[in-house]
N, C-alpha and C positions, 0 to 999 in steps of 0.2 A: 504494500500500500504506500509506495513512495510517490505515486502520481495522484494528484488531487484535482478534482473538479467539482463544481456545484451542479448537481443534477438538474435543478430547476432553473438554472441561470445560464442559458445558452450563449449569452454575450460575454461570458468570462472564459479566459483561456485555461487550458489544462497545463499544469506546471509539474515537471519532474523535480520533486523536492531534493533528490540526491545531487542535482546540479548546483544547488545553492550552497554557499559556504556557511560556516557556523554563525558568523555575524549576521548574515541575511536571515538565517533560520531563527535565530534568537529574536531579531527584530520582528519577524513575521509572527512568532509566538506571542510576543508582547502585544502586538496589535490585535491578535485574536483574543487574548485575555481581556484587553480593554473592551473589545466588541461584546464579548460574553458578559462582562460586567454591565454594560449599557443595556443589553437584552434583559438581564436580571432586574435592573432598576425599572425598565419599562413594564415588565411582567408585574412587579409589585404595585406600580402605580395603576395599572389596568385592573388588577384584582381589587384594589381599594375602591376604584370607581364602580366596578361591577357590584361589589357588596353594597355600596350606597344606593345604587339604582334598585337592587333587589329589595333592600329595606324600605325604600320609598314605595315600591309597588306593594309590598306586604302591608304597609301602613294604610294604604288605600282600602284594603279589605275591611278595615275597621270603621271606615267612614260610611255610615248608613243614615237614611232619613230619620230613623228612630233616635239618633244622637243629637239632632238639632235642639239647641237650647241647653245642652249639657255643658258643664264647666270643664275647661281644660287648662293645663299649664302651658303658657306661651313662653318659649325661651327668649330672653333678651341678650344673654351671653351664654357661654358654655356652662355657667353655674348659677345663673340668676333667672328667675321666672316670674311672670305675673299671671294672675287668674284671668281667663277670658271665657266667653260663651260662644259656642258654635252657632253662627247665624245662618249659614248656608252650607248644607251638607251635600248638595248636588254638584258643586263646583269647587275646584281647588286651584290655588295659585302656587306655582313652583318655579324654582331657579333653573334656567336652561343654560347658564354659563355666562361669565363675564358681566354679571350684574343685570342680566336681562331676565324678566319674569314673564310667564305666560299663564293664562287662565284657561282651564279646560274642565269639561265635566269629568266626573270620576272615571267612567269607563274609558274615555279617550286618554285620560292621564295614565290609566293602567296599561293601555296599549303602547303609549309612548315609552314607559319604563321597560316594558317587555322588549320593544324594539332596541332600546339602548343596551339592555343586557345581551341580546342576541348579537348586536354589532360588536360589543366588547369581547364576547366569547369568541367570535370569529377572529378578531385581532389577536387575542391571546393564543389561539391555536396557530396562527401564522407566525407569530414571534417564537413560539416554542419550536416550530419546525425549523425556522432559520437558526435558532440556537443549537438544535441538534446537528445541523449541517456544519455550523462553525465549530462545534465541539469535536466532530469527527475529523475536521481538518486540523484542529489544534492537536488532537491525539496523534495524527499522522506526523505532524511536524516534530512533536516530542520524540516519537519513535526514531525518526531520522537523525535528530540531534544526538540521541543516545547511541545510535549506530555509529555516527561519525566520531563521537568521543571515544568509543571503544576501539575503533580502527586507529585513531590517533594515538591512544595509549599503547596499543599493540606495536605500532611502528616505533614509538619511542622506546619501548621495552626491547625490541629486537635490535635497535641501534646501540644500546648499552651493553649487549652481550657479545 
């Protein structure tokens, strides 16, 4: 496995890793490590967003016409609340990002959150696949580095005898 190519990326060249010197291989490994770290960070961020959308969708299950007029705690900060009354249980207002809010009826809001969860799930799967590919390439680079180091040590050992 000294030749590496990305199966899903036909625009990339295939490289024979054994033709690279140790410095080039080490540099390639460092770049792959960096890329894998970025993928991990992206996965974490997407999982957090996915959880928030799932929680929002779940909360909508609790909003029923029978709750109208009930008292609820409205968060002002992460740890401070005021008492409020539900005036309209058929519509909700929610943040769609960068300070923009939208009002929808409860069933449309549920669909919105389901779509967002589906989209994020697809992105998670794509990034996981890319990460697997990068990880395979990194493993191949490490194998070639180890092979070159062993060959170099054998040469040095035979020169001293």
